[in-house]
C-alpha positions as CSV (number, residue, x, y, z in Angstrom):
1,X,2.2,13.6,2.5
2,X,1.5,13.7,6.5
3,X,2.5,10.5,8.2
4,X,0.7,9.2,11.6
5,X,3.2,8.2,13.9
6,X,0.7,6.5,16.2
7,X,-1.0,4.3,13.3
8,X,3.0,3.8,11.7
9,X,2.5,2.0,15.1
10,X,-0.3,0.2,14.7
11,X,1.0,-1.6,11.6
12,X,4.2,-2.4,13.1
13,X,2.6,-4.3,16.0
14,X,0.0,-6.0,13.4
15,X,2.7,-6.8,11.5
16,X,4.7,-8.3,14.0
17,X,1.0,-10.4,15.6
18,X,1.4,-11.9,11.8
19,X,4.8,-13.1,12.4
20,X,4.0,-14.5,15.5
21,X,1.4,-16.5,14.2
22,X,2.9,-17.5,11.3
23,X,5.8,-18.0,13.2
24,X,3.7,-20.5,16.1
25,X,1.2,-22.1,12.6
26,X,4.6,-22.7,9.9
27,X,8.2,-23.7,9.8
28,X,9.5,-21.7,12.2
29,X,13.4,-22.1,10.7
30,X,12.3,-20.6,7.2
31,X,12.8,-17.2,8.2
32,X,12.6,-15.6,4.5
33,X,9.1,-16.4,4.2
34,X,8.6,-14.9,7.8
35,X,10.3,-11.8,7.7
36,X,8.7,-11.0,3.6
37,X,5.4,-12.1,5.2
38,X,6.1,-9.4,7.8
39,X,7.4,-6.7,5.6
40,X,5.2,-6.9,3.1
41,X,2.0,-7.0,5.3
42,X,3.7,-3.6,7.2
43,X,4.5,-1.6,4.2
44,X,1.0,-2.2,2.9
45,X,-0.8,-1.6,6.4
46,X,1.5,1.6,6.6
47,X,0.7,3.0,3.8
48,X,-3.4,1.9,3.8
49,X,-3.5,3.8,7.4
50,X,-0.5,5.9,8.2
51,X,-0.1,8.3,5.1
52,X,-2.5,10.9,4.4
53,X,-2.6,13.3,1.5
54,X,-3.8,16.6,2.5
55,X,-3.6,18.6,-0.7
56,X,-5.1,15.9,-2.6
57,X,-7.2,14.0,-0.4
58,X,-8.5,11.7,-3.5
59,X,-5.5,10.4,-3.8
60,X,-4.9,9.7,-0.7
61,X,-8.0,7.4,-0.6
62,X,-7.2,5.9,-3.4
63,X,-3.8,4.8,-2.5
64,X,-5.3,3.4,1.0
65,X,-8.4,1.6,-1.2
66,X,-5.8,0.2,-3.2
67,X,-2.8,-0.5,-0.4
68,X,-6.3,-2.0,1.8
69,X,-6.9,-4.6,-1.3
70,X,-3.5,-5.7,-1.9
71,X,-3.1,-6.5,1.7
72,X,-6.5,-8.4,1.9
73,X,-5.3,-10.0,-1.1
74,X,-1.9,-11.2,-0.5
75,X,-2.2,-12.3,3.5
76,X,-5.1,-15.0,2.3
77,X,-2.5,-15.8,-0.3
78,X,0.5,-16.4,2.0
79,X,-1.3,-18.3,4.4
80,X,-2.8,-20.6,1.3
81,X,1.3,-20.5,0.5
82,X,2.0,-21.6,4.3
83,X,-0.7,-24.4,4.4
84,X,0.6,-26.4,0.8
85,X,3.7,-25.6,2.0
86,X,5.2,-23.9,-0.8
87,X,8.6,-23.3,-1.6
88,X,10.4,-20.1,-1.1
89,X,10.8,-19.2,-4.5
90,X,7.0,-19.1,-5.3
91,X,6.5,-16.8,-2.0
92,X,8.9,-14.7,-3.9
93,X,7.6,-14.3,-7.1
94,X,3.9,-13.7,-5.9
95,X,4.2,-11.6,-3.4
96,X,7.5,-9.8,-5.6
97,X,5.2,-9.4,-8.4
98,X,1.9,-8.1,-6.0
99,X,4.2,-5.8,-4.8
100,X,5.5,-4.9,-7.8
101,X,2.0,-4.2,-9.2
102,X,0.9,-2.5,-6.1
103,X,3.9,-0.1,-6.4
104,X,3.1,0.8,-9.9
105,X,-0.4,1.1,-9.5
106,X,0.2,3.6,-6.0
107,X,2.7,5.7,-8.1
108,X,0.5,6.1,-10.8
109,X,-1.9,7.4,-8.7
110,X,0.0,9.5,-6.8
111,X,1.1,11.0,-10.4
112,X,-2.5,11.4,-11.5
113,X,-2.6,14.7,-8.8
114,X,-6.5,14.2,-8.3
């Protein structure tokens, strides 16, 4: 596994911009939602852009695709949860399940050694 430091910094910057956008648009007092969205966005973006697997290129491509798809699903879901002022419980359960499914999928792809 090889990590690209520049892309990690870019992922962190994008997650920071997502944090800032939600901070200005959503309730700034709801730090659980803001920090949770930022952390999940950073994890998914970092996995999608900065991690490569030179020894198994197919595995790397599949992990990047799965991470990108989950990012493109979770971000609009978080926007909808913020727009409809959903509770923190809904946010935690929804994003927690999505993150667990993503982690299980990435683990299964990594174990396949393609």
